[in-house]
N, C-alpha and C positions, 0 to 999 in steps of 0.2 A: 875480825868481827867482835861485836860487842853484844853481850847478853841483853835481851829486852829491845834491841834495835830491829829494823826490818832490813832485808837485804834483796837484791834483784839479780844476784849472781851465785853460781857454784864455784868452787876452787879446786882445781886438781893441783896437788902438791907434786911439783916436778923434782925439786931438790930442797934439800935443808930439813929442819925439823921445826914443828909448831907444837905448842903446848895448848891443851884444852882445859879450861878452868870453868868451875861452877859459876854460872852467869846470873844467877838471882840475887836479890838484894843482899840476902845473908852472906852470900860468898864474897861480896865486894868488902864486907866489913872484916872478913877473915881470908885474905888472899892464900891460894894455895902455894905450900912450900915446894920448891923445886925438887927437894929430896924425896917427896911423897909421889913423884911421878912413877907410873907403871907403863909397861909396854902395851900397845894396842891389842897384841895377840890374847891377852888374858881378859879383854873387856867385853861387855855387852851393854846394849841400850837399855837403860832404865830411867834416866833423868827426864821428867816431864811434869806438867802442872797446869793449872788454870788460875790466872791472876785474878785480883778482886774485881777487875772491870769486865771480866769474861773473856779476856784474851787467852787463846789456848797456846800454851808453850809445849811444843813437841821437841824432844831432843832429837838432834840430827847429826850426831857425832858418833863415831865407833867406839864409844866409852860408857863406862859406869862410874858416875861422879858422886862424890859426896863431900861435905865440908873437909877442908885441910888437905885436899887431894887434887891432883891434875893428872893428865894422861898425855903422853907424847904421841904424835902422828909423824910418820915417816914417808918418804917419797912413794908415790903410786896411790895415795889416799885421795878420795873425793869428799868434800864436805861442803854443807850448805846448800845442797840441791833441793831439800824439801822446803826450806824457807823461801827459795827463789821460785819454785813452782807452785806452792800451795799458800804462800803468803802467810807463813807462821812467823811470829816473833822469834828471833834467834835464841837459843836456850843457854848458850855458853859463850864465854869469852875465848877467842882463839888468838894467841899471841906467838910472834915469831921467836924462837929460842936460839936460832942460828941465822945466818944470811939464808933467805928463803926466795925461791923463784916458784911462782904459782901461775898456772893458766886460769885466768877468770873467764867463765863462760856466762854471759848474760842470759837472763830469762829468755828472751826471743830466740837466742841461739840455742839454748837447751831444747826448746820446742821444735826448732827446726831439725835439730839432730834426731829427734825422736821420730820424725816423719821419713828420714832418709833410710831406703832399704839398704844401702851399702853399709850403714852402721847400725843395723837393726839390733845388734847384740848391745848396743850402748844403753838403749831404753830398758832392755831386759835386765841388764846389770844393775841399773839404777832402781828400778822396781824391786828387784830381789834384795838389794841392800835395805830398802825401805822395809820390806817384808820381814827380813831377818832382824833388823835392828829397832824398828819403831812401831810397826803395825800393832804388836801386842799391847804395848802401853797406850797407843792411840785408841784402841778399842775399849781399853779399861777406862779411858777418860769419858766415854759415852755413858751417860747415867744408866741407859738401858742394859748395857753388858757389865756394868760395875760388879754386880753380884755373881757373875759366871765363874765356876771353878776354873783353875789354871788349865786343866786338860781341855776344857771346852774353848778357852781362849786360843790355846795352841792349835786346836783343830781349825778354828776360824782363820787364824794367821796363815796356816798352810794352804787352805782352799779358796780364800778370798782371791778376786781379780782386782787389778788396779787399772782403772780405765780413765781416758782423757777425752774431753770434747771441746771443740772451738766454739767461739762465740756464735749464738744463734742455732747451734746443732740441736736437733731433736734427740732426747735421750730415750724417752719412752712415749709411745702413743697411746692415748686414751683408747681402751678396748682391746689393746694387746694382752696376750696371755701373761699371767703373773708368774715369773720364772726366777725373781731375784730381789733382794733387799739392797738398798742403795744408801751408803753413808757419804756425805759430803766431806771430802778432804780438803778442798780449796775451791774458792769461787762462789758464786751465787746462782741458784737454779730457780727458775720460774716454775710455779705449779699452777696449771690452768684446766679449765673444764669446758668442754664444747657445749655451746648453747646456740641453737639454730644453726646459721651458716657460719658464725663466729666463734670465739672463744673468750672466756672471762678469766682474768688473773684471780686466783684464790689466795694465794700466798707465795712466799719465796723461801728458799732454804739456804742457810749459811753453813759455815764450817761447823762440823760437829752434829749437824741436823741430819735426818734421814728421811727416806720415803720408801714405800713398798709394803709397809705392815698391813695396810688395808686390804689390798688384793690378796696377800698370801693368807691372811687369817680368815677372810670371807671365802676363800678359794674361788674367787671370781677375777674376771679380767680387770686391767688397771682402770679405776675410776677417774683418773687424772692424767694429764700429759705433763711430762718433765722437759724443759728446754734450758740449755746453758744460756745464761745472761752474758757470760764472759768466758775466758778460759777456765774450764771446770776440771777438777781431778775428783774421781770417785772411787770408793771402795765397793765392789759389787760382791755380795754373799749370795751364792746359788741357794734356790729354795730348799734343797735337800739339807744343806748345812744350817740353814736357818731354822728349819723345822727340828733339826736335832738339837740345836741350841735351846729352843724352847722346852723340849722335853727334858734336857739336862737340867733346866732351872726354871720351874713353873712360874714363878714371880714375873718373869719377863712377859709372859702372855697377858697377865693381869695389867701390867703397865701399858702394853701394846693396845689392849682394848680400850683403855681410857684415850689413847692418841687416836685410835680408828673413830671413836665417837666425836672427838674434837675435829678431826679432819672432815667427817661427813657433815658436821655442822657448818663448817667454813665454807664447804662446797654449796650447801643449801642457802647459806646467807649470801653468798656472791650471786647465785642465781636470782634470789629474791631482791637484792639490792645492787644492781649493776653499777651504781655511782661509786660504791665502796671498791669494787674492781677497777674503776676508772681511776680512782686516787692512787691504787697500788700500780696500776700500769704506768701512770704519770711518775711515780717515783722510780720505777725501774728505768723508764726512758731517759729520765733527767739525771740519773746517778744518785738521787737522794737516799736511796736505799742503803747507801754506804754511810750515811750520816748518824752519828750518835748524839748530836745536839744541833739540830738545824734551827736557825733563826727565821721565823715567819712573821709577817706584819699584815694584820687585818686591815685592808684598804677601806672597807666600810666604817671604820671608826678612827683610822688615822687621819690626823689633820695636817700632816707634813710640818709639824712643829720642830722636828729635829732634836727634840729633848734627848732622844735615845743616843743619837750621835755625840751630843755634847757630854752626856753621862759617860760615854765610852772614851771621849777624849780626856775628860777631868780624871779618869781612873788610870790612864796610860800616859800621863805627863804632856798632855796637850795634843796628842795624835791619836785620833780615832782609828780603831782597828777594823772598821767595816765601812762599807758604802751602802747607804740606805737603798738606793735605787738598784733594782735587779730584775731578774726575770718574774714574770708574772703568771699565776695559775688561778683562774676564776677570781675570787675576791682577794687572793692572797699573794703578797709581794715576797719574793725570796732574795734578800739582800746578798750582796757580795760579802759573805762572812764565813769564816772557816766552818766546815761541817763536824769537824773532829772525828774524821773517818774511822771505821773499824779497822782498816788496813791502811794506814797513812803513807802513801806513796812518796810524800814529800820528804819523809825522813831518810829515804835511801840516798846514800852517796854524799851527804853533806860533809865537805872535806875538814871541816873543824869540829863537827858534832855540836854546832850551835843550835840546830833544831832537834828537839828530843820530846818523848813522852816517857815520863817515869813509869816503871812497871806498876801495874795495878791502879793507874790514874787514867782520866778521860783527857785531860788538857794537853794538846801538842803546843810547845812553846818554843820561842826563838830567843835565844840570849844575845842581846845586842852588843855585848862586850867581845863575843867571839865570832859573830857574823862578819864575813869579809865582803859582802855584796856580790856573790859569785852568781847569783840568780839560779842556782840549781834546784832549790825548792820551789822557786816562782814557776820554772819551766815544767817542773814534774806535776804540779798540782792540776788535775784534769778539769777542775772547775773554776780556775782562775781566781780563787780565793785568797791567794797571798799577794800582797800589794807592796810597793817599794816606795820609801820615803826618803829625802835627803837626811843624811845624819853625819855628824862629825865624830868619827870613831877615835875614842882615847886610845885604843889598843894599836890601831894601825896608824894613828896620827895623820889622818887625811879624811877628806869627805868621801862617803860612799853612799849607794843606794841601799838602804837597809831593808831587808825583808821583814814585813810586819804582818800579823794575823791576829784573829780573834783566839784569845787564850782562856775564854770564859770568866775573865776577870779573876784568874786564880789566886787564890788567897783571900778574896774579899768574902767576908762573913755572909753578907746579904746575897751572894751570888751575882750573875751577870747584870751590870748596871743597865743595859739596854733595856732589859725586861723590867726591872724594878722601878726604873725613873719614868717609864712611859706613862703619862698621865691620864690616858684612856684605856689602858689595858690592852692596846692593840698588838703589842709585841709579845711573842710567846716562843718558847723553845720546845722541840719535840725530838725524840728518837725515832728513827724509822724502823728500829727493831721492834717497837711496840705498835703493831698494826692496828690494834684496837683503839689506841689513843689517836693514831693518824686519822682513822675514819671518823671518830668523834670530833676531832679538831677541825678537819677540813669541811665537814658537813655542817658545822655550827653556824 
């Protein structure tokens, strides 16, 4: 496993020894010395952080890492399960020190195992490992809890529940008693409010975001419903422990009241402006909520001159990285162009490491010199935004179908050429993290 990459599997170490090394950029500049290795028995989980692009990096190894230091794992250890389940970037490099045999457990298999009563202890063991190794540092990454004293974090770590939901599952019904605070560990959660016989999407929650503060602080039933948009992992903090944390650190309550006001405004705005809710629902249904930079073309001003396509081709050696025609929503066209997803599944399992996202950056790029045309990333992209073009590979010394995709014209000072060179200003890019910008853009 490489630090900064994404993984869709956990690994059970059956035999041999692996070395866990600091996986952030600083560590790559100063590789850990083998002589500095320490046995896992003395280790505890500390390594975590947030990259410049907001990527949450949560340590998932039974180790306490620092520069110029590494840790050895021996048979019986399980690693990578949090990355596989909650879609976090891998925090550390894991390198075989001897001949190694691992059992690779893919994410779907992990979830299947969690459902099997015959192996109920397996999920319990995985959850307890997360609680012991990672939950404390994870809680500290949430700005809300950053100022809590260590004893309060420790109490939350011991009393919180770790719960999972399948796509479409209702997590909380509007009007239900407020009995817990929820922190999203993985996946996306729809927040909606009932209006008449239907419901309106108010917002959605990503990893590291939370819900429940409104009902708990106002001591009222839930004013929203929560629904899993995909497989969701949550940390559930009971009301009694949540109240105790607030008393332990009063500034939390002040910050929460600000959130309460914002959430109630969102609810009122959705009720008064159902079109905004419609945009959000479209983004959820289409998968655009995963997009960090989505290309949109305003069909009311686009003349189909294809200057955007030519600009893209000129920037990329004659081969455009997107297809102008795509799905349509109202007056907007959504071209076949990479969204630069928050959790780019295309990165998982590239056999040569040709498709990468540098830590702290937005652009997912493909290196033509190391791409072998295996189609792994093409098949993994849920949106079909990676296309193949004929390419004579100097590395392989043969013709291949090279995987290509939008890379936001990485390195180009003026930014993406498709947007800059549109003569009518019809092309724009938005992040579906910014719901205000989404509403303003789509309603323009």
